[in-house]
Biopython code that builds the backbone (N, CA, C, O; Angstrom):
import numpy as np
from Bio.PDB.StructureBuilder import StructureBuilder

atoms = [
    (1, "MET", "N", (0.814, -1.177, -0.156)),
    (1, "MET", "CA", (0.049, 0.001, -0.419)),
    (1, "MET", "C", (1.186, 1.251, 0.218)),
    (1, "MET", "O", (1.362, 2.198, -0.548)),
    (2, "GLU", "N", (1.707, 1.277, 1.137)),
    (2, "GLU", "CA", (2.757, 2.521, 0.893)),
    (2, "GLU", "C", (3.537, 2.887, -0.652)),
    (2, "GLU", "O", (3.763, 3.978, -1.175)),
    (3, "THR", "N", (3.802, 1.634, -1.070)),
    (3, "THR", "CA", (4.541, 2.103, -2.474)),
    (3, "THR", "C", (3.420, 2.780, -3.394)),
    (3, "THR", "O", (3.539, 3.759, -4.131)),
    (4, "LEU", "N", (2.368, 2.032, -3.157)),
    (4, "LEU", "CA", (1.181, 2.585, -4.507)),
    (4, "LEU", "C", (1.189, 4.108, -3.977)),
    (4, "LEU", "O", (1.371, 4.982, -4.825)),
    (5, "GLN", "N", (1.012, 4.466, -2.697)),
    (5, "GLN", "CA", (1.021, 5.787, -2.372)),
    (5, "GLN", "C", (2.049, 6.611, -2.894)),
    (5, "GLN", "O", (1.745, 7.744, -3.265)),
    (6, "TRP", "N", (3.289, 6.193, -2.984)),
    (6, "TRP", "CA", (4.407, 6.971, -3.582)),
    (6, "TRP", "C", (4.548, 7.206, -4.927)),
    (6, "TRP", "O", (5.113, 8.207, -5.367)),
    (7, "VAL", "N", (3.798, 5.859, -5.983)),
    (7, "VAL", "CA", (3.793, 5.931, -7.145)),
    (7, "VAL", "C", (2.564, 6.919, -7.751)),
    (7, "VAL", "O", (2.519, 7.580, -8.789)),
    (8, "VAL", "N", (1.649, 6.748, -6.726)),
    (8, "VAL", "CA", (0.643, 8.046, -7.475)),
    (8, "VAL", "C", (1.171, 9.674, -6.788)),
    (8, "VAL", "O", (0.884, 10.738, -7.337)),
    (9, "ALA", "N", (1.799, 9.591, -5.790)),
    (9, "ALA", "CA", (2.315, 11.133, -5.751)),
    (9, "ALA", "C", (3.374, 11.394, -6.622)),
    (9, "ALA", "O", (3.474, 12.595, -6.871)),
    (10, "VAL", "N", (4.449, 10.466, -7.338)),
    (10, "VAL", "CA", (4.807, 10.468, -8.334)),
    (10, "VAL", "C", (4.346, 11.392, -9.360)),
    (10, "VAL", "O", (4.666, 12.566, -9.552)),
    (11, "ILE", "N", (3.237, 10.359, -10.210)),
    (11, "ILE", "CA", (2.398, 10.702, -10.946)),
    (11, "ILE", "C", (1.830, 11.892, -11.139)),
    (11, "ILE", "O", (1.862, 12.587, -12.154)),
    (12, "VAL", "N", (1.207, 12.133, -9.921)),
    (12, "VAL", "CA", (0.490, 13.475, -9.704)),
    (12, "VAL", "C", (1.300, 14.788, -9.890)),
    (12, "VAL", "O", (0.902, 15.804, -10.460)),
    (13, "LEU", "N", (2.747, 14.541, -9.192)),
    (13, "LEU", "CA", (3.512, 15.496, -8.860)),
    (13, "LEU", "C", (3.937, 15.991, -10.782)),
    (13, "LEU", "O", (3.798, 17.153, -11.164)),
    (14, "ILE", "N", (4.326, 15.103, -11.519)),
    (14, "ILE", "CA", (4.922, 14.988, -12.857)),
    (14, "ILE", "C", (3.433, 15.508, -13.816)),
    (14, "ILE", "O", (3.432, 16.279, -14.775)),
    (15, "GLY", "N", (2.719, 15.088, -13.444)),
    (15, "GLY", "CA", (1.294, 15.689, -14.126)),
    (15, "GLY", "C", (1.002, 17.071, -13.898)),
    (15, "GLY", "O", (0.748, 17.740, -14.899)),
    (16, "ALA", "N", (0.987, 17.696, -12.657)),
    (16, "ALA", "CA", (0.893, 18.847, -11.980)),
    (16, "ALA", "C", (1.695, 19.767, -13.040)),
    (16, "ALA", "O", (1.185, 20.579, -13.812)),
    (17, "THR", "N", (3.279, 19.407, -12.879)),
    (17, "THR", "CA", (4.367, 19.869, -13.214)),
    (17, "THR", "C", (4.215, 19.901, -15.077)),
    (17, "THR", "O", (4.793, 20.887, -15.534)),
    (18, "ALA", "N", (3.832, 19.385, -15.701)),
    (18, "ALA", "CA", (3.474, 19.293, -17.311)),
    (18, "ALA", "C", (2.219, 20.273, -17.524)),
    (18, "ALA", "O", (2.092, 21.056, -18.465)),
    (19, "PHE", "N", (1.443, 20.102, -16.613)),
    (19, "PHE", "CA", (0.016, 20.880, -16.599)),
    (19, "PHE", "C", (0.486, 22.466, -16.763)),
    (19, "PHE", "O", (0.184, 23.233, -17.677)),
    (20, "VAL", "N", (1.384, 22.745, -15.506)),
    (20, "VAL", "CA", (1.384, 24.205, -15.273)),
    (20, "VAL", "C", (2.227, 24.688, -16.217)),
    (20, "VAL", "O", (2.167, 25.875, -16.537)),
    (21, "LEU", "N", (3.187, 23.768, -16.827)),
    (21, "LEU", "CA", (4.200, 24.218, -18.015)),
    (21, "LEU", "C", (3.399, 24.717, -19.264)),
    (21, "LEU", "O", (3.522, 25.836, -19.762)),
    (22, "VAL", "N", (2.671, 23.856, -19.642)),
    (22, "VAL", "CA", (1.825, 23.970, -20.595)),
    (22, "VAL", "C", (0.916, 25.038, -20.792)),
    (22, "VAL", "O", (0.705, 25.715, -21.799)),
    (23, "TRP", "N", (0.212, 25.091, -19.207)),
    (23, "TRP", "CA", (-0.583, 26.539, -19.294)),
    (23, "TRP", "C", (-0.028, 27.715, -19.324)),
    (23, "TRP", "O", (-0.451, 28.773, -19.789)),
    (24, "TRP", "N", (1.173, 27.402, -18.676)),
    (24, "TRP", "CA", (2.248, 28.762, -18.963)),
    (24, "TRP", "C", (2.539, 29.318, -20.612)),
    (24, "TRP", "O", (2.773, 30.437, -21.068)),
    (25, "ARG", "N", (2.415, 28.101, -21.175)),
    (25, "ARG", "CA", (2.931, 28.400, -22.663)),
    (25, "ARG", "C", (1.723, 28.818, -23.282)),
    (25, "ARG", "O", (1.817, 29.845, -23.954)),
    (26, "ILE", "N", (0.591, 28.262, -23.216)),
    (26, "ILE", "CA", (-0.649, 28.659, -23.914)),
    (26, "ILE", "C", (-0.985, 30.217, -23.118)),
    (26, "ILE", "O", (-1.544, 31.129, -23.728)),
    (27, "GLY", "N", (-0.660, 30.306, -22.054)),
    (27, "GLY", "CA", (-0.933, 32.024, -21.984)),
    (27, "GLY", "C", (-0.191, 32.840, -22.509)),
    (27, "GLY", "O", (-0.681, 33.882, -22.944)),
    (28, "ASP", "N", (1.537, 32.528, -22.638)),
    (28, "ASP", "CA", (2.424, 33.444, -23.266)),
    (28, "ASP", "C", (1.921, 33.487, -24.785)),
    (28, "ASP", "O", (1.762, 34.580, -25.328)),
    (29, "GLN", "N", (1.710, 32.476, -25.362)),
    (29, "GLN", "CA", (0.963, 32.567, -26.802)),
    (29, "GLN", "C", (-0.315, 33.748, -26.854)),
    (29, "GLN", "O", (-0.204, 34.710, -27.615)),
    (30, "TRP", "N", (-1.365, 33.602, -26.095)),
    (30, "TRP", "CA", (-2.148, 34.542, -25.932)),
    (30, "TRP", "C", (-2.015, 35.627, -25.678)),
    (30, "TRP", "O", (-2.774, 36.448, -26.192)),
    (31, "ALA", "N", (-0.962, 36.047, -24.757)),
    (31, "ALA", "CA", (-0.827, 37.438, -24.389)),
    (31, "ALA", "C", (0.260, 38.168, -25.365)),
    (31, "ALA", "O", (0.400, 39.391, -25.374)),
    (32, "ASP", "N", (0.976, 37.317, -26.148)),
    (32, "ASP", "CA", (1.682, 37.870, -27.493)),
    (32, "ASP", "C", (0.811, 38.255, -28.339)),
    (32, "ASP", "O", (0.861, 39.381, -28.834)),
    (33, "GLU", "N", (-0.181, 37.323, -28.653)),
    (33, "GLU", "CA", (-1.244, 37.581, -29.702)),
    (33, "GLU", "C", (-1.955, 38.921, -29.330)),
    (33, "GLU", "O", (-2.153, 39.754, -30.214)),
    (34, "GLU", "N", (-2.318, 39.132, -28.126)),
    (34, "GLU", "CA", (-3.079, 40.231, -27.350)),
    (34, "GLU", "C", (-2.347, 41.472, -27.987)),
    (34, "GLU", "O", (-2.964, 42.307, -28.648)),
    (35, "HIS", "N", (-0.760, 41.554, -27.704)),
    (35, "HIS", "CA", (0.100, 42.579, -27.800)),
    (35, "HIS", "C", (0.512, 42.849, -29.153)),
    (35, "HIS", "O", (1.100, 43.869, -29.510)),
    (36, "GLN", "N", (0.051, 41.532, -30.159)),
    (36, "GLN", "CA", (0.381, 42.309, -31.606)),
    (36, "GLN", "C", (-1.086, 42.796, -32.126)),
    (36, "GLN", "O", (-1.213, 42.990, -33.335)),
    (37, "LYS", "N", (-2.002, 42.965, -31.412)),
    (37, "LYS", "CA", (-3.314, 43.249, -32.020)),
    (37, "LYS", "C", (-3.018, 44.821, -31.728)),
    (37, "LYS", "O", (-2.920, 45.385, -32.817)),
    (38, "PHE", "N", (-2.892, 45.463, -30.970)),
    (38, "PHE", "CA", (-3.089, 46.395, -30.589)),
    (38, "PHE", "C", (-1.349, 47.263, -30.522)),
    (38, "PHE", "O", (-0.376, 46.798, -29.929)),
    (39, "PRO", "N", (-1.373, 48.388, -31.188)),
    (39, "PRO", "CA", (0.223, 48.822, -31.521)),
    (39, "PRO", "C", (0.645, 49.427, -30.070)),
    (39, "PRO", "O", (-0.108, 49.586, -29.108)),
    (40, "LYS", "N", (1.952, 49.710, -30.143)),
    (40, "LYS", "CA", (2.580, 50.199, -29.001)),
    (40, "LYS", "C", (2.208, 51.742, -28.892)),
    (40, "LYS", "O", (2.121, 52.439, -29.903)),
    (41, "LYS", "N", (2.048, 52.108, -27.947)),
    (41, "LYS", "CA", (1.632, 53.584, -27.659)),
    (41, "LYS", "C", (2.884, 53.877, -27.533)),
    (41, "LYS", "O", (3.683, 53.035, -27.123)),
    (42, "ARG", "N", (3.278, 55.220, -27.894)),
    (42, "ARG", "CA", (4.285, 55.947, -28.429)),
    (42, "ARG", "C", (4.464, 57.160, -26.876)),
    (42, "ARG", "O", (3.470, 57.877, -26.757)),
    (43, "SER", "N", (5.265, 57.332, -26.091)),
    (43, "SER", "CA", (5.684, 58.237, -25.579)),
    (43, "SER", "C", (5.366, 59.790, -25.909)),
    (43, "SER", "O", (5.928, 60.296, -26.880)),
    (44, "PRO", "N", (4.386, 60.632, -25.042)),
    (44, "PRO", "CA", (4.322, 61.790, -25.686)),
    (44, "PRO", "C", (5.821, 62.582, -25.523)),
    (44, "PRO", "O", (5.937, 63.671, -26.083)),
    (45, "HIS", "N", (6.927, 62.047, -24.777)),
    (45, "HIS", "CA", (8.389, 62.729, -24.961)),
    (45, "HIS", "C", (9.193, 62.507, -25.825)),
    (45, "HIS", "O", (10.181, 63.225, -25.979)),
    (46, "GLU", "N", (8.838, 61.078, -26.844)),
    (46, "GLU", "CA", (9.464, 60.537, -27.746)),
    (46, "GLU", "C", (10.119, 61.272, -28.748)),
    (46, "GLU", "O", (9.309, 61.894, -29.436)),
    (47, "GLY", "N", (11.493, 61.454, -29.137)),
    (47, "GLY", "CA", (11.627, 62.391, -29.931)),
    (47, "GLY", "C", (12.070, 63.452, -29.691)),
    (47, "GLY", "O", (12.813, 64.092, -30.436)),
    (48, "LYS", "N", (11.642, 63.812, -28.524)),
    (48, "LYS", "CA", (11.925, 65.713, -28.103)),
    (48, "LYS", "C", (13.315, 65.405, -27.474)),
    (48, "LYS", "O", (13.770, 64.450, -26.844)),
    (49, "GLU", "N", (13.901, 66.839, -27.984)),
    (49, "GLU", "CA", (15.157, 66.957, -27.248)),
    (49, "GLU", "C", (14.863, 67.455, -25.405)),
    (49, "GLU", "O", (13.989, 68.212, -24.982)),
    (50, "LYS", "N", (15.782, 66.818, -24.727)),
    (50, "LYS", "CA", (15.738, 66.929, -23.435)),
    (50, "LYS", "C", (16.337, 68.288, -23.077)),
    (50, "LYS", "O", (17.396, 68.539, -23.652)),
    (51, "ILE", "N", (15.828, 69.284, -22.173)),
    (51, "ILE", "CA", (16.381, 70.540, -21.827)),
    (51, "ILE", "C", (16.241, 70.550, -20.494)),
    (51, "ILE", "O", (15.168, 70.491, -19.893)),
    (52, "VAL", "N", (17.585, 70.643, -19.905)),
    (52, "VAL", "CA", (18.007, 70.622, -18.343)),
    (52, "VAL", "C", (18.020, 72.126, -17.934)),
    (52, "VAL", "O", (18.777, 72.824, -18.608)),
    (53, "ILE", "N", (17.431, 72.644, -17.110)),
    (53, "ILE", "CA", (17.757, 74.231, -16.389)),
    (53, "ILE", "C", (18.428, 74.040, -14.927)),
    (53, "ILE", "O", (17.873, 73.685, -13.887)),
    (54, "LYS", "N", (19.485, 74.305, -15.101)),
    (54, "LYS", "CA", (20.213, 74.356, -13.950)),
    (54, "LYS", "C", (20.257, 75.705, -12.759)),
    (54, "LYS", "O", (20.412, 76.840, -13.209)),
    (55, "SER", "N", (20.163, 75.572, -11.768)),
    (55, "SER", "CA", (20.018, 76.631, -10.742)),
    (55, "SER", "C", (21.425, 77.196, -10.630)),
    (55, "SER", "O", (22.447, 76.536, -10.816)),
    (56, "SER", "N", (21.365, 78.784, -10.232)),
    (56, "SER", "CA", (22.509, 79.344, -10.360)),
    (56, "SER", "C", (23.075, 79.491, -8.801)),
    (56, "SER", "O", (24.249, 79.591, -8.443)),
    (57, "LYS", "N", (21.715, 79.470, -7.883)),
    (57, "LYS", "CA", (22.095, 79.188, -6.446)),
    (57, "LYS", "C", (22.778, 78.120, -6.136)),
    (57, "LYS", "O", (22.675, 77.031, -6.701)),
    (58, "PRO", "N", (23.566, 78.414, -5.147)),
    (58, "PRO", "CA", (24.573, 77.231, -4.131)),
    (58, "PRO", "C", (23.541, 76.358, -3.456)),
    (58, "PRO", "O", (22.630, 76.792, -2.752)),
    (59, "ASP", "N", (23.789, 74.958, -3.763)),
    (59, "ASP", "CA", (23.051, 73.973, -2.772)),
    (59, "ASP", "C", (23.146, 74.323, -1.594)),
    (59, "ASP", "O", (24.186, 74.287, -0.936)),
    (60, "ARG", "N", (21.793, 74.790, -1.113)),
    (60, "ARG", "CA", (21.554, 74.588, 0.322)),
    (60, "ARG", "C", (21.959, 73.579, 1.497)),
    (60, "ARG", "O", (22.447, 73.761, 2.612)),
    (61, "GLY", "N", (21.543, 72.405, 0.767)),
    (61, "GLY", "CA", (21.625, 71.087, 1.375)),
    (61, "GLY", "C", (23.154, 70.769, 1.889)),
    (61, "GLY", "O", (23.381, 69.965, 2.793)),
    (62, "SER", "N", (24.030, 71.405, 1.289)),
    (62, "SER", "CA", (25.525, 70.926, 1.556)),
    (62, "SER", "C", (25.975, 70.782, 3.167)),
    (62, "SER", "O", (26.550, 69.815, 3.667)),
    (63, "GLY", "N", (25.634, 71.777, 3.709)),
    (63, "GLY", "CA", (25.928, 71.945, 5.137)),
    (63, "GLY", "C", (27.251, 72.722, 5.320)),
    (63, "GLY", "O", (28.063, 72.491, 6.215)),
    (64, "GLN", "N", (27.388, 73.803, 4.234)),
    (64, "GLN", "CA", (28.440, 74.769, 4.526)),
    (64, "GLN", "C", (27.958, 76.082, 4.597)),
    (64, "GLN", "O", (28.729, 77.011, 4.837)),
]
sb = StructureBuilder()
sb.init_structure("model")
sb.init_model(0)
sb.init_chain("A")
sb.init_seg("    ")
for serial, (resi, resn, name, xyz) in enumerate(atoms, 1):
    if name == "N":
        sb.init_residue(resn, " ", resi, " ")
    sb.init_atom(name, np.array(xyz, "f"), 0.0, 1.0, " ", f" {name:<3s}", serial, name[0])
structure = sb.get_structure()
Protein backbone atom coordinates (compact mmCIF):
# COMPACT_ATOMS: atom_id res chain seq x y z
CA MET A 1 0.00 0.00 0.00
CA GLU A 2 2.81 2.41 0.84
CA THR A 3 4.48 1.88 -2.54
CA LEU A 4 1.22 2.65 -4.33
CA GLN A 5 0.97 5.96 -2.48
CA TRP A 6 4.48 6.98 -3.60
CA VAL A 7 3.76 5.98 -7.19
CA VAL A 8 0.52 7.99 -7.22
CA ALA A 9 2.28 10.97 -5.60
CA VAL A 10 5.04 10.93 -8.25
CA ILE A 11 2.50 10.64 -11.08
CA VAL A 12 0.47 13.54 -9.67
CA LEU A 13 3.62 15.65 -9.23
CA ILE A 14 4.81 15.01 -12.79
CA GLY A 15 1.32 15.59 -14.19
CA ALA A 16 0.86 18.83 -12.26
CA THR A 17 4.26 20.13 -13.38
CA ALA A 18 3.51 19.31 -17.01
CA PHE A 19 0.08 20.95 -16.74
CA VAL A 20 1.55 24.16 -15.32
CA LEU A 21 4.23 24.36 -18.01
CA VAL A 22 1.66 23.84 -20.79
CA TRP A 23 -0.66 26.39 -19.15
CA TRP A 24 2.15 28.99 -19.07
CA ARG A 25 3.01 28.31 -22.71
CA ILE A 26 -0.60 28.76 -23.82
CA GLY A 27 -0.85 31.91 -21.70
CA ASP A 28 2.31 33.34 -23.26
CA GLN A 29 1.02 32.66 -26.76
CA TRP A 30 -2.27 34.35 -25.91
CA ALA A 31 -0.48 37.39 -24.43
CA ASP A 32 1.76 37.69 -27.50
CA GLU A 33 -1.31 37.63 -29.76
CA GLU A 34 -2.99 40.32 -27.65
CA HIS A 35 0.12 42.53 -27.79
CA GLN A 36 0.21 42.21 -31.58
CA LYS A 37 -3.44 43.30 -31.88
CA PHE A 38 -2.79 46.71 -30.38
CA PRO A 39 0.07 48.96 -31.53
CA LYS A 40 2.52 50.14 -28.91
CA LYS A 41 1.69 53.61 -27.65
CA ARG A 42 4.42 56.14 -28.18
CA SER A 43 5.57 58.26 -25.29
CA PRO A 44 4.57 61.93 -25.61
CA HIS A 45 8.23 62.83 -24.94
CA GLU A 46 9.64 60.45 -27.55
CA GLY A 47 11.78 62.20 -30.14
CA LYS A 48 11.90 65.51 -28.27
CA GLU A 49 15.13 67.08 -27.12
CA LYS A 50 15.63 67.16 -23.36
CA ILE A 51 16.25 70.59 -21.89
CA VAL A 52 17.93 70.77 -18.49
CA ILE A 53 17.78 74.01 -16.52
CA LYS A 54 20.35 74.27 -13.74
CA SER A 55 20.02 76.68 -10.85
CA SER A 56 22.75 79.28 -10.37
CA LYS A 57 22.13 79.36 -6.60
CA PRO A 58 24.50 77.31 -4.40
CA ASP A 59 23.14 74.07 -2.99
CA ARG A 60 21.63 74.83 0.44
CA GLY A 61 21.67 71.19 1.52
CA SER A 62 25.45 70.79 1.48
CA GLY A 63 25.89 71.95 5.09
CA GLN A 64 28.34 74.76 4.33
